[in-house]
C-alpha positions, -999 to +999 in steps of 0.1 A: +021+025-345+023+012-309+052-006-295+057-029-265+083-020-240+096-039-209+082-066-188+050-046-180+041-047-217+034-010-218+026+002-254+042+035-263+044+052-297+079+053-313+079+091-311+074+089-273+103+065-270+125+089-290+115+117-266+124+096-236+158+088-250+162+125-260+156+134-224+182+109-212+206+121-238+202+157-227+210+146-191+240+127-204+227+095-188+248+071-208+242+042-185+204+042-188+207+048-226+230+018-229+206-004-209+177+008-232+198-002-262+201-037-248+164-039-238+151-049-272+146-037-308+119-013-298+142+008-277+175+000-295+171+026-323+162+057-303+187+048-275+215+043-300+206+075-318+211+095-286+240+075-274+260+085-304+244+120-308+261+129-275+290+105-276+316+133-276+305+143-241+310+109-225+338+107-200+348+073-214+362+090-245+394+097-226+415+073-206+411+097-176+373+093-175+350+079-148+370+047-143+402+068-138+384+089-112+372+057-095+408+046-090+416+078-073+391+072-045+391+035-040+427+028-029+433+002-056+466-015-060+489-003-088+480-034-109+443-028-104+446+008-115+465-002-146+438-028-153+410-002-149+428+022-172+433-004-199+396-012-196+387+024-200+410+028-230+394-003-246+359+012-242+372+045-257+387+026-287+356+005-291+334+036-294+355+051-321+358+017-339+321+014-340+317+048-355+344+043-382+331+007-390+296+021-396+310+044-423+321+012-441+285-002-439+295-033-418+276-026-385+241-034-375+233+003-372+247+033-391+262+049-359+280+077-378+247+090-391+237+098-355+267+119-345+265+156-345+301+163-337+331+147-354+360+155-332+392+141-347+412+157-319+398+131-296+407+102-320+442+117-322+444+116-284+434+079-285+460+070-311+486+090-292+478+074-258+509+054-247+488+024-239+469+023-272+496+003-290+497-025-265+460-025-254+439-018-285+459-013-318+458-049-330+420-052-327+413-016-337+429-020-372+418-056-378+400-068-409+382-040-428+397-014-404+431-022-418+425+002-447+430+031-423+463+019-409+491+041-420+528+041-411+553+069-417+571+068-451+604+069-432+599+047-401+619+055-370+648+033-363+661+023-329+662-003-303+647-006-268+666-019-239+675-056-242+680-053-280+643-054-289+633-034-320+613-003-314+577-006-327+569+016-357+547+046-348+515+052-367+512+081-392+484+096-372+476+126-395+471+102-424+449+079-403+428+109-392+424+121-428+413+087-439+388+083-411+374+118-416+370+112-454+352+079-448+327+092-422+319+124-441+316+107-474+292+081-459+269+106-442+270+129-473+260+101-497+233+089-474+218+124-472+220+127-509+202+094-515+175+103-490+172+139-500+180+149-464+206+169-445+235+153-426+233+154-388+269+167-384+271+203-374+304+204-355+338+195-370+372+196-352+407+185-359+441+192-375+426+195-409+445+207-440+431+233-465+424+207-492+403+185-468+386+216-454+373+226-488+362+190-496+346+182-463+328+215-458+312+211-493+295+179-480+284+190-445+254+212-452+245+217-415+280+227-404+277+253-377+310+251-358+345+245-370+377+240-349+410+236-366+445+233-352+463+255-378+445+286-389+468+290-419+446+263-435+418+289-437+415+311-468+392+323-495+387+288-510+375+274-476+353+305-471+338+300-506+330+263-498+313+273-466+293+301-482+280+277-510+272+248-487+269+257-450+241+282-445+242+279-407+280+283-401+287+308-374+314+296-351+352+293-356+381+284-334+418+278-343+446+269-320+476+285-338+488+296-372+520+280-385+544+304-401+534+312-437+539+340-462+511+366-461+493+348-433+475+379-422+462+385-457+452+349-460+432+350-428+416+383-438+405+367-471+387+340-451+367+364-430+360+387-459+349+357-480+322+345-456+287+357-460+286+392-444+273+392-408+272+355-405+300+348-380+288+348-344+319+335-325+356+335-333+384+324-310+421+324-319+438+306-290+473+316-303+467+348-323+503+357-332+494+357-369+464+379-365+473+413-378+457+445-390+442+430-421+425+402-402+412+426-375+398+449-402+382+419-420+363+410-388+342+441-394+325+421-422+307+405-393+302+436-373+265+431-367+266+394-360+299+389-340+290+383-304+320+365-290+357+373-298+388+359-282+422+369-294+449+352-273+485+362-278+483+392-301+516+407-312+523+444-308+513+453-344+478+440-337+475+457-303+484+490-321+454+484-344+427+473-320+408+504-330+401+487-364+375+466-345+354+497-339+326+485-361+321+454-340+296+468-315+274+437-312+300+420-290+288+404-258+321+387-248+356+400-256+389+385-246+421+403-255+455+388-245+487+408-254+514+383-261+542+409-262+532+433-234+552+462-249+526+487-261+510+511-238+483+526-260+475+555-238+511+567-237+523+559-272+492+555-294+468+579-278+446+582-309+441+545-309+435+544-272+407+570-275+391+551-304+393+518-284+376+535-255+349+549-278+344+516-295+339+496-263+316+523-250+293+516-279+291+478-272+258+481-253+254+443-249+289+436-236+287+415-205+321+397-204+354+415-208+389+401-203+422+420-207+454+400-200+487+418-203+471+448-220+492+476-205+466+503-209+437+482-197+432+500-163+429+533-181+405+519-207+384+503-181+383+534-159+364+551-187+343+521-196+331+512-161+317+547-156+294+544-186+258+539-177+251+518-208+277+492-199+266+464-176+294+439-172+287+405-155+323+392-158+355+412-157+390+398-158+421+420-157+456+405-154+490+420-157+488+455-142+500+471-109+480+477-078+499+509-073+487+539-093+453+524-103+430+537-076+408+554-102+403+521-120+394+503-088+370+531-078+353+528-113+347+491-108+322+499-080+299+514-107+295+479-124+270+467-099+259+439-122+292+421-119+289+385-109+325+374-116+356+395-109+392+383-114+420+409-108+456+398-110+479+428-102+514+431-090+510+443-054+546+452-048+549+487-033+512+490-026+502+515+001+474+512+026+452+535+005+457+513-026+444+483-006+415+501+011+403+517-022+401+483-038+383+467-008+358+495-006+350+492-043+346+455-043+322+454-014+298+476-034+292+448-058+260+432-045+257+404-071+292+391-070+294+353-070+330+346-080+360+366-067+396+359-075+423+382-062+454+360-063+486+382-064+465+414-061+459+404-024+494+395-015+494+421+012+460+413+026+456+400+061+427+385+080+410+419+084+407+425+046+393+390+040+368+394+068+356+427+054+351+412+019+332+381+033+311+402+056+297+422+027+296+398-003+269+374+009+262+361-026+298+347-031+300+311-044+337+311-051+366+331-036+403+328-041+429+350-025+465+353-015+479+372+015+498+366+047+492+360+084+457+348+078+443+329+107+411+315+123+396+350+126+382+347+091+360+316+097+332+335+114+328+358+084+332+328+060+303+310+078+280+338+066+286+328+029+256+304+026+262+298-011+300+292-009+311+262-031+348+269-036+373+284-011+409+286-023+432+301+003+466+308-012+476+331+016+502+321+042+479+308+069+480+298+106+447+279+108+440+254+135+421+221+132+395+233+157+390+265+138+384+247+105+361+221+121+341+249+137+336+265+103+326+232+087+300+228+115+282+260+103+278+249+067+244+243+053+225+230+022+238+259+001+274+247+006+269+213-009+301+198-024+323+226-009+359+225-021+382+239+006+419+243-003+445+255+022+475+260-001+502+276+021+499+268+058+527+281+079+549+251+088+551+263+124+514+257+126+513+224+107+481+204+110+488+168+118+479+140+094+453+128+118+437+162+121+437+166+083+418+133+081+393+145+106+388+177+086+383+158+054+359+134+070+339+162+086+337+182+053+326+151+033+300+142+058+286+177+061+287+188+024+301+159+003+330+182-004+368+179-005+397+193+016+432+200+002+461+210+024+497+220+016+524+236+037+540+269+026+574+264+010+595+295+005+614+292-028+651+296-025+671+318-049+685+288-068+650+273-075+637+308-085+666+311-110+658+277-124+621+287-127+630+319-145 
């Protein structure tokens, strides 16, 4: 059936209009989609479908979105900035209100049927926003929405200045549970009536075990789950996912609250899922992940491609060899939260098995070790293997001294595009620095190089050598000392450079920086230049800073940041510690 669109009276089939809106949605062109929704009934449906399908990627969903950025660049008065922020928060609240109201069947369109991601974390951020109570709460919970309003069973008592009673805080967890239940129940019942599947495939929030079992049983297309507390996971949740969510393959949790037998409980979840179904798992605070959980991950040895374990305790580090079945990994991030165990020195059998395991991960392209004491030794073996072709390597928490073999081995990973080394440079000799430099300049595909801390004893000559050889660099960050205008000629040869973070103590001149900017071309569009520790004896005046900013903006559309070096005194260092 043909439809009429716009003043030109062009007839287009409904499926074409949907494809147009899909393209706009994929481009995150919210403004055009919104205008399409207002253009008439013909376009309203496809435009609204895609507006809400990608709603979670709109910047307006936080009070620091586009409008907030606008205030940073337009020199508005304080009152004007406050007004803009309130307007942004109102839009944020209105978007959530429309989704929730649609689950009650009282909106013109069933918006909640269109969403693919239900992110209750974002709703929590809205309700937690300091301005929400004054700007949006009254209208947000009016009429039918009042059923979601919850107050703590034991309201806080107190008085503000002037004797005014403190307003009662909302019971946000209860509100979130009520909203989640309403939306998921509505989309589930609609799918059941129409013998279809729900659009939802991504669920995130601080969700308890009971709700997880109930909600996953209704979301047949669930693919990705993000929960705050990993202790909510267990065999019952796994069973619900197995029986109802055929496509589930992605899990993230932020932490695990203390609980008896938590390692066993987590292990029962991974063991209870369909074998070789999990593709990605990230524990952003993995203190509760122990040997049993690590072993249970082998239930997904053939499917697990991405694994992030951040903040492992020593007991888990000592059992990393239990992951040896997981050889399908493409991305691995291991962060040692304790930094006590040196596997090579104290657990050599485990060390050798870890080296052997990683050596069989033929598709591994990203590897990050943070605080893993034996990481240089592990990587010395790994980088020399011909079947390993890393594209990203991050190693933090080791020493520059005594690791020349590791640095030499890096040069064999010629597929590397991103390298981030953060080592303690204290006590480094000339040979330590030269070995590292000579290795890095043999990486022809390197686009992103971060050497903060590692390069504390670099001077201009080391930076010049790196820049003169690494012509594909797009981002570079380094520390050091006594770095001056000599580096600009070499930097001018980086025709793809987009980010230059100079954390070294510098003695740049305005003329030197301007000369560098004058050499920039189309490949340096939106260049971000940050001089973070200029020697106060060579301070660049405010007027010259403005001239540099103007020149950079006009040449590339980029941004210039500038700070003077401030040497911390002993008192402030003690406070920091």
